[in-house]
C-alpha positions in Angstrom: 11.2 -16.7 -3.8 12.8 -19.9 -2.6 14.1 -19.9 1.0 13.7 -16.1 1.3 10.8 -14.9 3.3 8.0 -13.7 1.1 7.6 -9.9 1.0 4.3 -8.8 2.6 2.1 -6.2 1.2 -0.9 -4.6 2.9 -3.7 -3.4 0.6 -5.9 -0.7 2.2 -9.0 0.0 0.1 -12.6 0.3 1.1 -13.6 -1.6 -2.1 -13.5 -5.4 -1.6 -13.4 -6.0 -5.3 -10.3 -3.8 -5.7 -8.6 -5.6 -2.8 -9.5 -9.0 -4.4 -8.1 -7.9 -7.8 -4.9 -6.5 -6.4 -4.4 -9.5 -4.1 -4.7 -12.0 -7.0 -2.1 -10.0 -9.0 0.3 -9.8 -6.1 -0.1 -13.4 -4.9 0.5 -14.6 -8.5 3.9 -12.8 -8.2 4.7 -14.6 -4.9 3.9 -11.9 -2.4 2.2 -12.4 0.9 -0.9 -10.2 1.0 -2.9 -8.7 3.8 -6.0 -6.7 3.4 -7.8 -3.8 5.2 -10.9 -1.8 4.4 -10.5 0.9 7.0 -8.1 2.7 9.3 -8.8 0.3 12.1 -8.2 -2.7 9.9 -5.1 -1.1 8.5 -3.4 -0.6 11.9 -4.4 -4.1 13.0 -2.8 -5.5 9.8 0.4 -3.5 9.6 1.9 -5.5 12.5 -0.1 -8.7 12.3 1.4 -11.3 14.6 4.2 -8.9 15.3 5.4 -9.0 11.7 5.5 -5.6 10.0 4.4 -5.4 6.3 7.1 -4.5 3.7 4.8 -2.2 1.7 1.4 -0.5 2.2 -0.7 -0.1 -0.9 -3.4 2.5 -0.1 -6.3 4.2 -1.7 -6.5 8.0 -1.4 -10.1 7.9 -0.4 -11.5 5.4 2.1 -15.0 5.5 3.5 -14.7 7.9 6.4 -11.0 8.6 6.2 -8.6 10.5 3.9 -5.7 8.3 2.8 -3.3 11.3 3.2 -4.4 11.6 6.9 -3.7 7.9 7.4 -0.3 8.2 5.7 0.6 11.1 8.1 -0.4 8.8 11.0 1.8 6.0 9.7 4.7 8.3 9.1 4.2 9.9 12.6 4.4 6.5 14.3 8.1 5.6 15.0 7.3 1.9 14.6 5.8 2.3 11.2 7.4 5.4 9.7 9.9 3.4 7.5 7.3 1.3 5.8 7.0 2.5 2.2 3.5 3.6 1.1 2.3 3.5 -2.5 -1.0 5.2 -3.4 -3.4 3.2 -5.6 -6.2 5.6 -6.5 -8.4 7.0 -9.3 -7.2 10.6 -8.5 -4.7 11.5 -11.2 -4.9 15.3 -10.8 -1.6 17.1 -10.2 -2.7 18.3 -6.7 -3.5 14.8 -5.4 -0.1 13.5 -6.6 1.8 16.4 -5.1 0.0 16.2 -1.8 0.7 12.4 -1.6 4.4 13.0 -2.3 4.5 15.7 0.4 3.3 13.3 3.0 5.9 10.8 2.0 4.5 8.2 -0.4 7.0 6.3 -2.4 4.8 5.7 -5.4 1.5 6.6 -7.1 -0.5 4.3 -9.2 -3.7 5.4 -11.0 -6.7 3.1 -11.3 -7.8 1.2 -13.3 -5.1 -1.3 -12.3 -2.6 -2.3 -14.9 -1.0 -5.4 -13.4 2.4 -4.9 -15.1 2.7 -1.3 -13.7 1.6 -2.4 -10.3 4.2 -5.2 -10.1 7.0 -2.9 -11.5 6.1 -0.2 -8.9 6.1 -2.6 -6.0 9.4 -4.2 -7.1 11.0 -0.7 -7.4 9.9 0.3 -3.9 11.1 -3.0 -2.4 14.4 -2.7 -4.3 14.9 0.9 -3.0 14.2 -0.3 0.5 17.0 -2.9 0.3 
């Protein structure tokens, strides 16, 4: 990525092993990666050191929270509403995908994680953002 600032991605998943796997894939591609396992951690990490992340990669189901509810909170906050959100989940049923699109996600990736698909989706979202 040379002189350009690394694009930062926040992984929000209650599974530490999933976060670790995704982080390794993304860092290998040159991205800066932040992690969160809960809503509290997510909001602390979105604007870490005053720097907003470029993409949020989020599971649909977190311990006590529903990912769709968290996306609604992100999209409802003027400071965060323009950050693209990509779902990373095991839910592949049509209803889950439609609900995610309705709340404003920019992508939907079904687990298990296929590194090539993950990287392509992230690049597409970043390219669309400009």
